C-alpha positions in Angstrom: -0.1 -0.4 0.4 2.9 2.4 0.8 4.3 1.5 -3.1 1.1 2.1 -4.6 0.1 5.8 -2.9 -2.6 4.2 -0.5 -0.9 5.0 2.3 1.6 7.9 3.5 3.7 6.5 6.4 2.6 3.7 9.4 2.3 5.2 12.8 2.3 2.1 15.3 0.7 -0.8 15.7 -2.7 -0.7 17.6 -3.7 -4.0 18.4 -2.8 -7.9 17.6 -5.8 -10.0 17.1 -6.7 -13.9 16.8 -6.5 -13.3 13.1 -5.1 -10.2 12.3 -3.0 -7.2 13.2 -4.3 -3.9 13.0 -1.8 -0.7 12.7 -2.6 3.0 12.5 -1.6 4.6 9.4 -1.6 8.2 7.7 -3.1 9.1 4.3 -2.7 12.7 3.5 -4.2 14.6 6.2 -6.7 11.8 7.6 -5.7 9.2 10.0 -6.7 5.9 9.1 -6.0 1.8 10.1 -4.7 -0.9 8.4 -6.3 -4.3 9.1 -3.7 -7.0 7.9 -4.5 -10.6 8.2 -2.6 -13.4 9.4 -1.4 -16.6 8.1 -4.5 -19.5 8.5 -1.4 -21.3 10.9 -1.2 -17.8 12.6 -4.7 -17.3 13.9 -6.4 -18.7 16.7 -9.6 -18.5 15.2 -9.9 -21.1 12.2 -12.2 -21.4 9.1 -15.1 -23.6 11.0 -17.3 -25.2 8.2 -20.3 -23.2 9.8 -19.2 -20.3 9.2 -18.2 -21.1 5.8 -21.0 -23.0 4.5 -22.4 -22.0 1.3 -20.2 -19.3 0.8 -19.9 -18.4 -3.2 -16.9 -18.5 -4.7 -15.3 -16.9 -8.0 -15.5 -20.3 -10.3 -16.1 -24.2 -11.0 -12.2 -24.3 -10.4 -11.7 -23.0 -7.2 -15.0 -24.6 -5.2 -13.3 -28.3 -6.4 -9.7 -27.2 -5.6 -11.3 -25.8 -1.6 -12.9 -28.9 -1.7 -9.6 -31.2 -2.3 -7.6 -28.8 -0.2 -4.8 -28.2 -2.7 -2.2 -25.8 -2.4 -4.5 -23.6 -4.9 -7.5 -24.4 -2.7 -6.1 -23.5 0.3 -5.0 -20.2 -1.0 -8.6 -19.7 -2.9 -10.1 -20.2 0.6 -7.9 -17.8 2.8 -8.5 -15.6 -0.2 -12.6 -15.8 0.2 -12.0 -15.6 4.1 -10.6 -12.2 4.0 -12.8 -10.5 1.3 -16.2 -11.8 3.1 -14.9 -9.4 6.0 -14.6 -6.9 3.0 -17.9 -7.5 1.4 -19.5 -7.5 4.8 -18.6 -4.3 5.8 -19.6 -2.3 2.1 -22.8 -4.5 2.4 -24.0 -3.5 6.2 -22.3 0.4 5.6 -24.8 0.2 2.6 -27.7 -0.8 5.4 -26.6 1.8 7.6 -25.2 -0.5 10.2 -22.0 1.3 12.6 -19.0 -0.3 11.0 -16.2 1.0 10.1 -15.9 2.5 7.0 -13.7 0.4 4.3 -11.8 2.2 1.7 -10.0 -0.4 0.4 -8.5 -4.0 0.0 -4.8 -5.0 -0.9 -2.9 -8.1 -1.3 -4.3 -8.9 2.4 -4.3 -5.6 3.8 -8.0 -3.8 4.8 -7.7 -0.2 4.7 -10.5 1.5 6.7 -11.4 3.9 9.3 -10.5 4.3 12.0 -13.2 4.4 14.9 -12.4 7.2 17.9 -13.6 8.0 21.0 -14.0 11.2 22.4 -10.6 13.0 22.8 -9.4 11.9 19.4 -7.7 8.3 20.2 -8.4 4.7 18.9 -11.9 3.8 20.5 -11.5 1.0 23.1 -13.6 -2.2 23.2 -16.2 -2.8 25.5 -14.3 -5.2 27.0 -12.2 -2.7 28.7 -15.4 0.0 29.7 -17.0 -0.3 32.8 -21.0 1.2 32.6 -23.3 2.0 34.6 -26.8 0.2 34.8 -28.4 3.3 32.8 -25.3 3.3 30.1 -25.9 -0.3 30.3 -29.3 -0.4 29.0 -28.7 2.3 26.5 -25.6 0.4 24.9 -27.6 -3.2 25.0 -30.6 -1.6 23.3 -28.8 0.0 20.4 -26.8 -2.9 19.7 -29.6 -4.9 19.3 -30.5 -2.7 16.7 -27.4 -3.3 15.0 -28.2 -7.1 15.1 -31.3 -6.4 13.3 -30.0 -3.9 11.0 -27.3 -6.8 10.2 -30.2 -9.7 10.0 -32.2 -7.2 8.2 -29.3 -7.0 5.3 -29.2 -10.8 5.3 -25.9 -10.8 7.6 -24.7 -11.8 10.8 -21.8 -11.5 12.5 -21.3 -15.1 13.8 -18.8 -13.8 16.5 -20.2 -10.9 18.0 -19.0 -10.4 21.6 -18.0 -7.7 23.6 -14.4 -7.7 22.4 -15.0 -7.5 18.7 -17.3 -4.0 19.8 -15.7 -0.5 19.7 -17.5 2.3 21.9 -16.8 5.4 19.8 -17.5 9.0 21.2 -21.0 8.9 19.3 -22.0 5.0 20.7 -20.8 1.3 19.8 -19.5 0.4 16.5 -19.2 -3.7 15.3 -16.0 -4.5 14.0 -14.3 -8.0 12.9 -17.0 -9.8 10.1 -14.4 -12.1 8.1 -16.6 -14.8 9.8 -20.1 -13.0 9.0 -22.5 -15.6 7.9 -25.1 -15.3 4.9 -28.6 -15.7 7.1 -30.6 -16.9 4.4 -27.7 -19.5 3.0 -26.5 -21.0 6.4 -28.2 -23.9 8.2 -26.2 -22.9 11.3 -27.3 -19.2 11.1 -30.5 -19.4 14.2 -27.3 -20.7 16.7 -25.3 -17.6 15.4 -27.4 -15.7 15.8 -28.8 -16.5 19.2 -25.3 -16.4 20.6 -24.1 -12.9 19.3 -27.4 -11.9 21.2 -26.4 -14.0 24.4 -22.9 -12.4 24.3 -24.2 -9.1 24.5 -27.0 -9.8 26.8 -24.3 -11.5 29.7 -21.9 -8.6 29.0 -24.3 -6.0 29.4 -26.1 -8.3 32.2 -23.0 -7.6 34.6 -24.0 -4.0 34.7 -27.8 -4.4 34.4 -28.4 -7.8 35.7 -32.6 -7.5 35.1 -31.4 -7.5 31.0 -30.3 -11.3 31.9 -33.9 -12.4 32.0 -34.3 -11.1 28.2 -35.3 -13.0 25.0 -34.0 -10.6 22.3 -32.2 -13.4 20.3 -35.7 -15.4 19.8 -37.6 -12.8 19.2 -35.9 -11.4 16.8 -35.0 -14.7 14.9 -39.0 -15.5 15.1 -39.6 -12.2 13.5 -36.7 -13.0 10.6 -38.6 -16.0 10.0 -42.0 -14.9 9.7 -41.0 -12.6 7.2 -41.5 -8.9 9.8 -38.5 -8.1 10.3 -37.1 -4.9 9.1 -34.1 -2.2 10.1 -36.2 -0.2 12.7 -37.9 -3.2 14.5 -39.5 -2.4 17.9 -38.4 -5.4 20.4 -39.7 -6.2 23.8 -37.5 -8.8 25.3 -40.0 -11.4 25.5 -40.8 -14.8 23.8 -42.9 -17.5 23.8 -41.6 -20.6 23.2 -44.1 -23.1 21.5 -44.2 -26.6 23.1 -42.9 -29.5 20.8 -40.3 -32.2 20.7 -37.3 -31.5 22.0 -34.3 -32.1 19.2 -31.5 -33.6 21.6 -28.4 -33.4 19.4 -29.4 -29.7 18.7 -29.3 -29.0 22.4 -25.9 -30.7 22.8 -24.5 -28.9 20.0 -25.6 -25.7 22.0 -23.8 -27.1 25.2 -21.0 -27.7 23.5 -20.6 -24.2 21.5 -21.6 -22.4 24.7 -18.2 -24.0 26.0 -16.2 -23.3 23.4 -17.1 -19.8 24.0 -16.3 -19.8 26.9 -12.8 -21.2 26.3 -12.5 -18.7 23.9 -13.6 -16.1 26.4 -11.0 -17.2 29.1 -8.5 -17.1 26.7 -8.7 -13.2 25.2 -9.1 -12.9 28.7 -5.1 -14.1 30.0 -4.1 -13.0 26.2 -1.9 -9.8 26.9 -3.3 -7.1 25.0 
């Protein structure tokens, strides 16, 4: 990007995440950030089939190579993983979702808006901030609205938590979308949507315990399935489940996912920033 004149200088490293390194860069008079994706063997976040299910590729040759696991196929899979975030950012920004504005993508580097706090510094993650009960309720509601806008645009984050939401001067901004899934084309979409919403409930419930009793995830998915969900959908946080036969396999999968999520959360908490 320096050689192409897309950025003028690298200021400093901002953070190192499970899938990429992020740097503060200068572009003329503007300060932006550059996300440099790690190689597959250096990432702690793996391309689980649940996330990549039904993702489109450029042609049948790539699809066959990816299925066979050839060297070309692995390269194509890596490129698809990176471009998924770029595609999701443009799609969600167009839908009015609060995500960083993307500017360019070149050779595994994503150039995008630097999200700042009130002092003009890089915005902190939610995990690094304490909230009053009132602020917790307010930010929880605003993020639920972003989840609704995302789903209305056909996208589910898939890994939403306090670790990939920044608190900008004017409110939360959602980041880290390479694992975003298509709601209509992925069989695991409901489970991922419920997990995203449950993560928000669990985090903000630390500061406003009454939120722990809410059922926003089931409510949102029910509206989506019935075709009644729209970007400005009002929510109640209540949902009445229908009685029926219990799917044991589904229940066990939910338990396994919860265990994996808790293990990942503890690992993130132990990893030096």
